[in-house]
C-alpha positions as CSV (number, residue, x, y, z in Angstrom):
1,M,10.8,-3.6,-27.7
2,N,11.5,-5.7,-30.3
3,T,12.2,-9.7,-29.5
4,D,13.2,-12.7,-31.4
5,I,12.7,-15.1,-28.3
6,P,9.1,-17.0,-28.4
7,D,6.9,-16.0,-26.0
8,E,7.0,-19.4,-24.5
9,R,10.4,-19.4,-23.9
10,L,10.4,-15.4,-22.4
11,L,8.1,-16.8,-20.2
12,A,9.8,-19.2,-19.3
13,M,13.1,-16.8,-18.2
14,A,13.9,-16.0,-15.2
15,S,13.2,-12.2,-14.7
16,T,16.7,-11.9,-14.0
17,A,18.2,-13.8,-17.0
18,G,21.1,-12.5,-18.2
19,Y,22.4,-10.3,-15.4
20,G,24.9,-12.4,-13.1
21,E,27.1,-13.2,-16.2
22,S,27.5,-9.6,-16.9
23,A,27.4,-8.7,-13.5
24,A,31.0,-6.9,-13.4
25,A,30.5,-5.3,-17.2
26,L,26.9,-4.2,-15.5
27,A,28.2,-2.5,-13.1
28,E,31.0,-0.9,-14.7
29,Q,28.2,0.6,-16.9
30,Y,25.7,1.2,-14.0
31,E,28.4,3.4,-12.6
32,S,29.2,5.8,-15.6
33,V,26.0,7.7,-14.6
34,S,25.1,9.4,-11.7
35,L,21.9,9.9,-10.0
36,D,21.3,13.2,-11.0
37,E,21.8,12.4,-14.7
38,V,19.8,8.8,-14.7
39,H,16.6,10.5,-12.5
40,R,17.2,13.9,-13.7
41,E,13.3,14.0,-14.9
42,V,11.6,13.1,-11.4
43,L,14.8,14.0,-9.0
44,H,12.7,17.0,-8.0
45,L,10.3,14.5,-6.5
46,F,12.7,12.7,-4.0
47,P,12.0,13.4,-0.5
48,A,14.6,16.6,0.4
49,Q,14.7,15.1,4.5
50,P,16.1,11.9,5.6
51,S,13.6,9.4,4.4
52,T,13.2,5.1,4.0
53,V,13.9,4.5,0.6
54,L,13.4,0.6,-1.2
55,D,15.4,0.4,-4.0
56,I,14.0,-2.4,-6.1
57,G,16.8,-4.0,-8.3
58,A,19.3,-2.3,-6.7
59,G,22.2,-3.2,-9.2
60,S,25.4,-2.0,-8.3
61,G,24.0,0.2,-5.6
62,R,24.6,3.7,-7.4
63,D,21.0,5.4,-6.6
64,A,21.4,3.6,-3.3
65,A,24.9,4.9,-2.5
66,A,23.9,8.3,-3.7
67,L,20.7,8.6,-1.7
68,A,22.7,7.3,1.7
69,A,25.0,9.8,1.1
70,R,22.8,12.5,1.2
71,G,20.9,11.1,4.7
72,H,18.3,8.6,3.5
73,R,18.0,5.0,5.2
74,L,18.0,2.5,1.9
75,V,17.3,-0.9,1.7
76,A,18.7,-2.4,-1.6
77,A,16.7,-5.1,-2.8
78,E,18.9,-7.4,-5.3
79,P,17.8,-10.9,-6.3
80,T,21.2,-11.0,-8.7
81,A,24.0,-12.4,-6.3
82,E,26.8,-11.2,-8.4
83,L,25.3,-7.8,-8.2
84,R,24.3,-7.9,-5.3
85,E,28.1,-8.6,-4.0
86,L,29.5,-6.2,-6.2
87,G,27.5,-3.5,-5.0
88,E,28.0,-4.6,-1.5
89,R,32.0,-4.2,-2.2
90,I,31.9,-0.9,-4.6
91,H,29.6,1.0,-2.0
92,A,31.1,-0.6,1.0
93,G,31.7,3.0,2.9
94,Q,27.6,3.8,2.8
95,D,25.0,2.4,5.4
96,I,23.1,0.4,3.0
97,E,20.7,-2.1,4.0
98,W,20.9,-5.3,1.1
99,V,18.7,-8.0,1.0
100,D,18.1,-10.5,-1.4
101,D,14.3,-10.1,-2.5
102,A,12.8,-9.7,-5.6
103,L,9.2,-8.8,-7.3
104,P,6.8,-9.4,-7.7
105,G,6.3,-10.4,-3.8
106,L,9.1,-8.9,-2.3
107,P,9.0,-11.9,-0.1
108,T,11.1,-10.7,2.6
109,L,10.3,-7.2,2.9
110,T,6.4,-7.7,2.9
111,S,6.5,-10.3,5.7
112,Q,8.2,-7.3,7.9
113,G,5.3,-5.0,7.1
114,R,8.0,-2.6,6.5
115,R,6.9,1.1,4.4
116,F,8.8,3.6,2.3
117,D,8.8,7.3,1.9
118,L,10.1,6.4,-1.8
119,I,10.3,3.6,-3.2
120,L,12.7,3.3,-6.6
121,L,12.6,0.9,-9.7
122,T,15.1,1.4,-12.1
123,A,15.0,-0.5,-15.3
124,V,13.2,-3.1,-13.5
125,W,9.6,-3.2,-14.3
126,M,9.9,-4.1,-18.2
127,H,11.2,-7.4,-16.8
128,L,7.9,-9.0,-15.3
129,D,5.1,-10.5,-17.6
130,E,1.5,-8.9,-17.7
131,Q,0.9,-11.1,-14.2
132,E,3.4,-10.4,-12.7
133,R,3.3,-6.7,-13.1
134,T,-0.2,-6.9,-11.4
135,A,0.7,-8.8,-8.6
136,A,4.2,-6.4,-8.4
137,M,1.6,-3.3,-8.2
138,A,-0.3,-4.3,-5.2
139,T,3.1,-5.4,-3.5
140,L,4.1,-1.4,-4.1
141,V,1.4,-0.3,-2.5
142,S,1.8,-2.6,0.8
143,L,5.2,-1.4,1.0
144,L,4.2,2.4,0.5
145,G,4.1,4.8,3.2
146,N,1.3,7.2,3.7
147,A,2.8,10.1,1.8
148,G,5.2,8.1,0.1
149,Q,6.0,7.6,-3.8
150,V,7.0,5.4,-6.5
151,V,9.4,6.4,-9.2
152,L,9.6,3.6,-11.8
153,S,11.4,3.6,-15.3
154,L,10.3,2.0,-18.5
155,R,12.8,1.1,-21.1
156,H,12.1,1.0,-24.8
157,G,13.9,-0.6,-27.3
158,P,15.3,-3.5,-28.4
159,V,16.1,-6.4,-25.8
160,P,20.0,-7.3,-25.5
161,A,20.6,-11.5,-26.3
162,G,19.7,-13.5,-23.8
163,R,17.3,-10.7,-21.2
164,R,14.0,-11.1,-20.5
165,M,11.7,-8.2,-21.2
166,F,8.4,-7.1,-22.4
167,P,6.8,-4.4,-24.1
168,V,5.1,-2.1,-21.5
169,S,3.9,1.2,-22.0
170,A,3.5,4.1,-19.8
171,Q,-0.4,4.1,-20.5
172,E,-0.9,0.5,-19.4
173,T,1.4,1.2,-16.1
174,I,-0.9,4.2,-15.4
175,E,-4.0,2.0,-15.8
176,L,-2.5,-0.6,-13.7
177,A,-1.8,1.6,-10.6
178,Q,-5.4,3.1,-10.8
179,R,-6.4,-0.2,-10.4
180,Q,-4.5,-0.7,-7.7
181,G,-5.2,2.4,-5.9
182,L,-2.2,4.6,-6.9
183,E,-2.4,7.8,-9.0
184,V,0.2,9.5,-11.4
185,V,1.8,12.2,-10.3
186,H,4.4,12.8,-12.7
187,L,5.0,11.2,-16.6
188,A,8.4,11.7,-18.6
189,H,10.0,10.8,-21.4
190,R,13.7,11.1,-22.6
191,E,17.0,9.7,-24.7
192,D,18.9,6.8,-23.3
193,P,21.2,8.2,-20.4
194,H,23.9,6.0,-22.3
195,G,23.5,7.4,-25.4
196,R,22.0,4.5,-27.2
197,T,20.3,6.4,-29.9
198,D,17.7,2.9,-30.3
199,V,16.6,2.9,-26.6
200,S,14.6,6.0,-25.1
201,W,13.2,5.5,-21.4
202,S,9.2,6.2,-20.1
203,Y,9.3,8.1,-15.9
204,L,7.1,7.5,-13.7
205,A,5.8,8.8,-10.4
206,L,2.6,7.5,-8.6
207,R,1.6,7.6,-4.7
208,H,-1.3,6.9,-2.9
209,A,-5.2,7.9,-4.5
210,P,-6.7,9.6,-1.8
211,L,-9.3,7.7,-0.2
212,H,-13.1,8.1,-2.1
213,H,-15.8,7.4,0.3
214,R,-19.0,5.6,-1.3
215,Q,-22.3,3.8,0.3
216,A,-21.9,0.0,0.3
217,D,-24.4,-1.9,-1.5
218,E,-24.9,-5.5,-2.7
219,R,-22.1,-6.0,-4.4
220,D,-19.7,-5.1,-1.5
221,L,-21.7,-7.9,0.7
222,A,-18.5,-10.2,0.0
223,A,-15.9,-8.0,0.4
224,L,-17.6,-6.5,3.5
225,V,-17.4,-10.3,4.8
226,R,-13.7,-10.7,4.0
227,L,-12.4,-7.3,5.3
228,R,-14.0,-7.9,8.8
229,D,-12.6,-11.3,8.7
230,D,-8.9,-10.1,7.9
231,A,-9.8,-8.3,10.6
232,A,-10.5,-11.0,13.0
233,R,-7.6,-12.4,12.1
234,W,-5.2,-9.3,12.7
235,Q,-6.8,-8.7,16.1
236,I,-6.3,-12.5,17.1
237,A,-2.5,-12.4,15.7
238,Q,-2.4,-8.9,18.3
239,G,-3.6,-10.9,21.4
240,I,-7.0,-8.9,21.0
241,D,-10.0,-11.4,22.2
242,Q,-12.8,-9.5,20.4
243,W,-13.8,-10.6,16.7
244,K,-13.6,-14.4,15.7
245,P,-13.2,-15.3,11.4
246,G,-17.1,-16.4,10.4
247,E,-18.5,-14.7,12.8
248,L,-20.7,-12.0,10.5
249,D,-21.7,-13.6,7.2
250,I,-23.4,-11.8,3.8
251,E,-26.2,-11.7,6.0
252,H,-25.7,-9.1,8.6
253,F,-23.7,-6.7,6.1
254,R,-27.2,-7.3,3.5
255,T,-29.4,-6.5,7.2
256,R,-26.9,-3.4,7.9
257,L,-27.2,-1.9,4.8
258,H,-31.3,-1.9,5.4
259,D,-31.2,-1.0,8.8
260,G,-28.6,1.8,8.7
261,E,-25.9,2.8,6.2
262,V,-22.5,0.8,5.6
263,W,-19.7,2.8,4.3
264,I,-16.4,2.0,2.3
265,A,-13.4,3.5,1.7
266,A,-11.4,2.8,-1.7
267,L,-7.8,3.7,-3.2
268,G,-9.2,6.4,-5.7
269,P,-12.6,5.8,-7.3
270,H,-11.5,2.5,-9.0
271,G,-9.0,1.2,-6.5
272,P,-9.1,-1.3,-3.8
273,I,-11.2,-1.4,-0.9
274,A,-9.2,0.2,2.3
275,G,-11.5,-0.1,5.0
276,A,-15.3,0.1,6.1
277,W,-17.2,1.1,8.5
278,E,-21.1,0.9,9.7
279,L,-23.2,3.6,10.9
280,W,-26.1,3.3,12.9
281,W,-28.6,5.9,13.6
282,D,-29.9,4.1,17.3
283,D,-28.0,1.4,19.9
284,P,-30.3,0.9,22.4
285,A,-28.4,-2.7,23.4
286,A,-25.6,-0.7,24.2
287,W,-26.8,3.0,24.9
288,G,-30.4,2.7,25.8
289,P,-33.3,5.0,24.9
290,Q,-31.7,7.9,23.4
291,S,-33.1,10.8,21.7
292,P,-32.0,10.9,18.0
293,N,-29.4,13.4,18.1
294,A,-26.4,11.0,17.6
295,G,-24.9,8.6,14.9
296,Y,-23.2,5.3,16.0
297,V,-19.9,3.9,14.7
298,H,-19.6,0.1,14.3
299,R,-16.5,-1.8,13.0
300,L,-14.3,0.8,11.9
301,M,-12.2,-1.8,10.1
302,T,-8.9,-1.3,7.7
303,D,-7.2,-3.5,5.1
304,R,-3.7,-3.3,6.5
305,R,-2.5,-4.6,3.4
306,V,-3.4,-1.8,1.3
307,A,-4.6,1.0,3.1
308,P,-2.3,4.0,4.1
309,S,-1.6,4.8,7.7
310,G,-4.4,7.4,8.8
311,T,-7.1,5.5,7.3
312,G,-8.7,4.9,10.0
313,R,-8.8,8.3,11.1
314,Q,-9.7,9.4,8.2
315,M,-12.7,7.0,7.9
316,L,-13.5,8.4,11.0
317,A,-13.8,11.7,10.3
318,Q,-16.2,10.8,7.3
319,A,-18.2,9.2,9.5
320,E,-18.2,12.3,11.7
321,A,-19.5,14.5,8.8
322,R,-22.2,12.1,7.9
323,I,-23.8,12.7,11.1
324,A,-23.6,16.2,11.1
325,A,-24.8,16.3,7.8
326,A,-27.8,14.4,8.8
327,G,-28.4,16.9,11.7
328,R,-26.8,15.1,14.8
329,Q,-24.8,17.0,16.9
330,I,-23.1,13.5,19.0
331,C,-20.8,10.8,17.4
332,R,-20.7,7.3,19.5
333,L,-18.6,4.4,19.5
334,D,-17.9,1.5,22.1
335,C,-14.5,-0.4,22.5
336,L,-13.7,-3.4,24.2
337,A,-13.1,-2.6,28.1
338,H,-9.6,-4.3,28.3
339,N,-8.3,-2.7,24.4
340,Y,-6.7,0.3,26.0
341,R,-4.5,1.0,23.1
342,L,-8.0,1.2,20.8
343,R,-9.4,3.3,24.4
344,E,-6.5,6.1,23.3
345,Y,-6.7,5.9,19.7
346,Y,-10.1,7.4,19.9
347,E,-9.0,9.6,22.6
348,T,-6.5,11.1,20.6
349,A,-9.7,11.8,18.6
350,D,-11.4,13.6,20.9
351,Y,-13.6,10.7,22.4
352,N,-14.9,11.4,26.0
353,V,-15.4,7.8,27.9
354,V,-19.4,8.4,28.9
355,R,-19.1,4.5,30.7
356,E,-18.2,1.1,30.9
357,H,-20.9,-1.5,29.6
358,T,-21.9,-5.2,30.0
359,K,-22.7,-6.1,26.1
360,D,-24.6,-8.9,24.6
361,G,-22.7,-9.2,21.6
362,G,-25.6,-11.8,20.2
363,L,-22.9,-14.2,19.3
364,G,-22.8,-16.1,22.0
365,H,-20.7,-13.9,24.1
366,I,-21.3,-11.1,27.1
367,Y,-18.1,-8.8,27.1
368,A,-17.5,-5.6,28.7
369,V,-17.2,-2.5,26.8
370,T,-16.3,1.1,27.4
371,L,-19.0,3.9,25.6
372,M,-17.6,7.2,23.9
373,E,-18.2,10.0,22.1
374,K,-17.5,12.9,20.6
375,R,-19.5,16.3,20.5
376,L,-19.5,17.6,16.5
């Protein structure tokens, strides 16, 4: 992708430069081809059942309208007011939620904590510079549902006058996705659907990489502290009075590395940390003297910004498998006695209540916990 615009001027331009003043002509161009033609390389990956879909950089709403007509629930994010207004008028008959939001942060949508089964980015990615692309990929991870997919297209060719575009390869995008915990499920290349001979496209489909479990080591200590503090802040926001930020430092986790095991769950072997837990081989403070037939799970915690739905349950299953592999028959844990939602969570994972117990947290407070166990 060649451009005669100096790099410093290109970086200073808005990612939407050139779209507002050309909105009418662009809308006519967009609407001249169908969803099926534009996305023929990846159409088979779109959900067959009614699903939640986010169309980022929705333009005139062509794709959003076509998907809404097929029964999907559509959110169309378009930062260019002129295109957004045209789209709302052209496709007024379709049930589309239009929002004024833009990458790299999509602050409106991310603040709502929403997740989508399909995230569509058509001719969007190359408008972001390298730093913005890194931030934007993390944003996509935070918005992607557990079994969802990101489908994006990359434009290759000369830059239209007045536009801000950067040369972005499929390989660079794949490597960035992998660093953010996504894996590639499809890659295709094709000619331009508008017949421009000097323009071509790459299509990528991405999804959450499977959780990769490993034992933590000294290099993970700071990340574990951050994870626990973030979990504590989330508890406070939910009105749960248990953990407090700053209670556990690096030395706590270093001790747990030596006295037991600490496990990390990451999104793929190269992706970000999605969660962690501690595995103890005895817990006399809560359970009293016991024969060595159990493992004890503590501090099961997830990073809610990146962890797909179900991450906690997968980590718990991994802990159970580790305990069974050690030749023990019981997994034990405890939860705050008045945290009924967490107790129900464990009960649905086949944990049974053993008894209530008053526990010295070792951090200056005593609290009641429910002791639970599961036979493996």
